[in-house]
N, C-alpha and C positions, 0 to 999 in steps of 0.2 A: 868451636866444639863437636865431636862428631856421633853421632849416636846409632845403635844400628840393632834388630834382633838377629838374635843365634838359634836356630833349632837343632836342638839336641836330644835323638835319642836316646842316649844314654840315660837319661834321668827319670830318676823310679820314684823318688820322692821329694821331699821340704829337705833332706840332709844330703843330698846332691846337689840341693840349689842351694845350702849352707855352706858347702865346702869351695863350688865352682866362683860364689860371693867372694870365700875367704882368700884364695889364692886369687885371683884375676884385684882385687882390692890392693894387693901385693905389688902391683904392676904400679910405678911412678906416670902419672898422667890421667890414673883410671877416676871420674870423678862418681860415676855411681852406678850399683849391679841389681838390676832385680830379677827376678826367675819366677817363672812359674812351672809348679812338679806337675801339673794338669795339662798342658801344653807345651811341655819338654822346651821350654822356651827359656831365654837369656837376654834381658836386655842390659846395653852395656852404653854409659855416655862416657866418652874421651875425649884427652887433647893431647898434646905433644910432652911426651916423649911418647908414650902409649902411640902404638899405632895398629892397624886391624891384624896385620899378620902378625906382630909383637899375641894380641890377643889369643889370636885363633892359633899359633906355635902353642900357644902353655893351656887352653883348652886340651890339644890334641896330646900335649907333654902329660897333663893330669888323667888322660881316659876318660874325656869328656870330649870328644872331637863332633866340632857345627856342622850340617852338611848346607 
């Protein structure tokens, strides 16, 4: 299992975090998604078939690109 913290400048509130959690949770292989609106960060734990590239692409598609 892999785990990474993503910094996402577009996060402005708890609703943003919830939107990201809901969308990433749809990806097969995502184990956990936790977010912090104050720190503008999302922590994701995953295993195959989810990949770092798929997670980043999903974040970009929903207008929350990671930096």
